[in-house]
VOBA-1610 file (N, C-alpha, C; in pm, whole numbers, padded with zeros to 5 digits, always signed):
BEGIN
Met+00579-07050-05910Met+00658-07062-05820Met+00792-07044-05901Gln+00808-07123-06008Gln+00946-07119-06117Gln+00998-07024-06129Asp+00863-06935-06192Asp+00919-06789-06245Asp+00974-06681-06104Phe+00916-06689-06014Phe+00936-06623-05888Phe+01083-06653-05851Leu+01126-06782-05856Leu+01231-06848-05833Leu+01407-06780-05940Gln+01313-06773-06034Gln+01388-06758-06153Gln+01445-06624-06126Phe+01353-06530-06129Phe+01367-06342-06085Phe+01411-06334-05976Val+01427-06381-05840Val+01488-06409-05734Val+01655-06435-05754Leu+01689-06512-05784Leu+01816-06575-05828Leu+01898-06491-05925Lys+01824-06448-06010Lys+01911-06397-06074Lys+01946-06229-06066Gln+01889-06195-05960Gln+01928-06080-05882Gln+02037-06125-05791Leu+02067-06210-05740Leu+02137-06245-05653Leu+02301-06272-05715Val+02296-06345-05853Val+02422-06390-05912Val+02496-06277-05950Asn+02605-06304-05989Asn+02684-06221-06063Asn+02697-06273-06227His+02623-06402-06262His+02598-06475-06373His+02526-06486-06400Pro+02414-06413-06427Pro+02249-06454-06434Pro+02264-06519-06544Asp+02314-06510-06662Asp+02244-06576-06794Asp+02302-06741-06802Glu+02350-06773-06680Glu+02414-06905-06637Glu+02330-06986-06572Ala+02226-06907-06476Ala+02169-06973-06391Ala+02011-07026-06451Thr+01987-07128-06432Thr+01915-07230-06478Thr+01833-07285-06369Ile+01725-07314-06381Ile+01600-07413-06278Ile+01536-07534-06370Thr+01580-07641-06288Thr+01487-07744-06366Thr+01332-07795-06258Arg+01285-07829-06291Arg+01182-07885-06181Arg+01113-08025-06233Thr+01160-08097-06099Thr+01136-08257-06123Thr+01011-08287-06030Pro+00943-08366-06060Pro+00804-08404-05940Pro+00909-08489-05804Leu+00839-08439-05722Leu+00871-08528-05577Leu+00832-08653-05548Gly+00858-08749-05539Gly+00784-08908-05489Gly+00743-08958-05651Asn+00682-09060-05611Asn+00599-09074-05712Asn+00470-09071-05703Asp+00412-08967-05577Asp+00280-08955-05607Asp+00241-08788-05678Gly+00346-08769-05725Gly+00360-08607-05784Gly+00262-08458-05681Asp+00309-08516-05558Asp+00276-08416-05453Asp+00352-08298-05408Gly+00393-08258-05512Gly+00509-08124-05501Gly+00629-08130-05592His+00722-08059-05586His+00849-08057-05689His+00980-08016-05669Leu+01059-08093-05677Leu+01212-08040-05626Leu+01277-07920-05753Phe+01300-07817-05684Phe+01381-07695-05760Phe+01524-07722-05772Thr+01559-07768-05886Thr+01718-07751-05853Thr+01765-07656-05973Val+01861-07576-05863Val+01911-07433-05911Val+02052-07500-05986Thr+02092-07444-06088Thr+02220-07461-06134Thr+02306-07316-06176Val+02388-07291-06121Val+02465-07180-06154Val+02612-07160-06169Asn+02671-07053-06195Asn+02820-07063-06199Asn+02867-07120-06057Glu+02964-07179-06062Glu+03062-07200-05952Glu+03092-07076-05841Glu+03115-06978-05927Glu+03153-06867-05818Glu+03028-06775-05769Asp+02906-06844-05823Asp+02779-06783-05795Asp+02710-06884-05674Val+02750-06968-05629Val+02724-07101-05545Val+02694-07023-05424Gly+02806-06966-05337Gly+02833-06879-05240Gly+02721-06770-05216Cys+02698-06675-05345Cys+02573-06579-05350Cys+02459-06652-05291Ile+02425-06769-05351Ile+02296-06857-05345Ile+02300-06905-05197Ile+02407-06944-05155Ile+02375-07009-05018Ile+02366-06858-04906Gly+02471-06812-04900Gly+02505-06668-04812Gly+02544-06698-04694Lys+02625-06593-04638Lys+02679-06610-04484Lys+02574-06719-04396Asn+02646-06821-04346Asn+02593-06904-04284Asn+02454-06946-04313Gly+02451-06959-04454Gly+02341-07073-04532Gly+02188-06932-04460Phe+02237-06835-04452Phe+02092-06757-04425Phe+02039-06730-04566Thr+02087-06707-04632Thr+02015-06660-04788Thr+01955-06772-04857Ile+02001-06904-04858Ile+01936-07004-04917Ile+01805-07045-04778Ser+01809-07039-04694Ser+01728-07056-04601Ser+01619-06970-04607Ala+01618-06846-04635Ala+01511-06740-04664Ala+01436-06803-04814Leu+01542-06808-04904Leu+01489-06884-05028Leu+01380-06986-05030Arg+01442-07099-04951Arg+01331-07200-04882Arg+01231-07153-04845Ser+01259-07089-04746Ser+01112-07045-04671Ser+01015-06985-04740Leu+01019-06867-04861Leu+00937-06819-04984Leu+00901-06937-05045Leu+00955-07002-05102Leu+00948-07144-05180Leu+00817-07209-05100Asp+00875-07275-04956Asp+00745-07321-04909Asp+00646-07253-04847Ala+00620-07109-04842Ala+00497-07040-04838Ala+00473-07038-04970Ser+00490-07027-05081Ser+00438-07044-05223Ser+00370-07124-05216Ala+00449-07233-05214Ala+00415-07427-05258Ala+00271-07401-05169Glu+00322-07370-05014Glu+00195-07419-04974Glu+00057-07322-04997Lys+00081-07207-05032Lys-00045-07157-05078Lys-00092-07182-05188His-00023-07263-05274His-00090-07335-05414His-00123-07479-05354Gly-00117-07512-05253Gly-00162-07652-05196Gly-00072-07732-05218Thr+00090-07730-05240Thr+00155-07834-05320Thr+00297-07811-05209Lys+00374-07907-05219Lys+00513-07935-05155Lys+00618-07887-05266Ala+00717-07810-05185Ala+00832-07779-05306Ala+00977-07784-05237Arg+01069-07863-05256Arg+01202-07840-05214Arg+01323-07752-05324Leu+01428-07726-05226Leu+01499-07649-05331Leu+01650-07696-05286Lys+01735-07738-05433Lys+01855-07758-05430Lys+01948-07683-05510Val+02041-07671-05495Val+02139-07555-05564Val+02287-07626-05580Arg+02350-07622-05708Arg+02446-07682-05726Arg+02514-07573-05849Gly+02625-07639-05828Gly+02713-07565-05947Gly+02741-07637-06129His+02793-07573-06189His+02774-07623-06336His+02862-07732-06307Asp+02990-07710-06228Asp+03079-07851-06258Asp+03043-07957-06179Glu+02920-07963-06099Glu+02890-08058-05995Glu+02826-08168-06134Asp+02838-08271-06059Asp+02749-08417-06139Asp+02627-08424-06059
//
């Protein structure tokens, strides 16, 4: 899932070398993962898209992939300047 997400994100942003994805377990039971995407501040809008359609589509694809693998997944986007 992470490789697929990395591939798609690099196609959407203007600074692909700055795009990173970290994966952390969801909750204490480890029944899924939180994927945190960190991109250049200028690229946050490219990931979210107009009216949030792009991020919604990415989350749908990630959910479908997670369901196929029998797990759960969440997606969070942040810019490099955010804490």
